[in-house]
C-alpha positions as CSV (number, residue, x, y, z in Angstrom):
1,X,-18.5,-26.8,-7.1
2,X,-19.9,-23.1,-6.8
3,X,-21.8,-21.4,-9.6
4,X,-20.1,-18.1,-8.9
5,X,-18.4,-17.6,-12.3
6,X,-14.2,-17.1,-11.6
7,X,-12.5,-13.7,-12.4
8,X,-9.3,-13.8,-14.3
9,X,-7.2,-11.2,-14.9
10,X,-9.0,-10.2,-18.3
11,X,-12.2,-9.7,-16.1
12,X,-10.2,-7.1,-13.8
13,X,-10.5,-3.5,-14.8
14,X,-7.2,-1.6,-15.3
15,X,-7.4,0.9,-13.0
16,X,-8.3,-1.9,-10.2
17,X,-5.1,-3.7,-11.5
18,X,-3.6,-0.5,-10.7
19,X,-4.9,0.4,-7.3
20,X,-3.7,-3.4,-6.4
21,X,-0.5,-2.8,-6.8
22,X,0.0,-0.4,-3.5
23,X,4.1,0.0,-3.9
24,X,3.2,1.1,-7.5
25,X,1.3,3.7,-6.1
26,X,3.4,5.0,-3.4
27,X,6.1,5.4,-5.7
28,X,3.7,7.7,-8.1
29,X,2.6,9.6,-5.3
30,X,6.3,10.3,-4.2
31,X,7.0,11.3,-7.9
32,X,4.0,13.3,-8.1
33,X,4.5,15.4,-4.8
34,X,8.1,15.9,-5.3
35,X,7.6,17.2,-8.9
36,X,4.9,19.5,-7.8
37,X,7.3,20.8,-5.1
38,X,10.0,21.0,-7.1
39,X,7.9,23.1,-9.5
40,X,6.3,25.3,-7.3
41,X,9.8,26.1,-6.1
42,X,11.3,27.2,-9.2
43,X,8.2,29.0,-10.1
44,X,8.8,31.1,-6.8
45,X,12.4,31.6,-7.8
46,X,11.8,32.7,-11.5
47,X,8.9,35.1,-10.3
48,X,10.9,36.8,-8.0
49,X,12.0,40.7,-9.3
50,X,15.3,41.2,-10.8
51,X,17.4,43.9,-9.4
């Protein structure tokens, strides 16, 4: 038997549990960049001068 305490889910910080889910992070990054580029594009379109 080892003297090291076992780590269960209650001991793991919330951000560490989020970082352990690689596919969730990949989807979050994709959504963030999609929203950022679409928002940037809309801002560019709305800033064009109107004749």
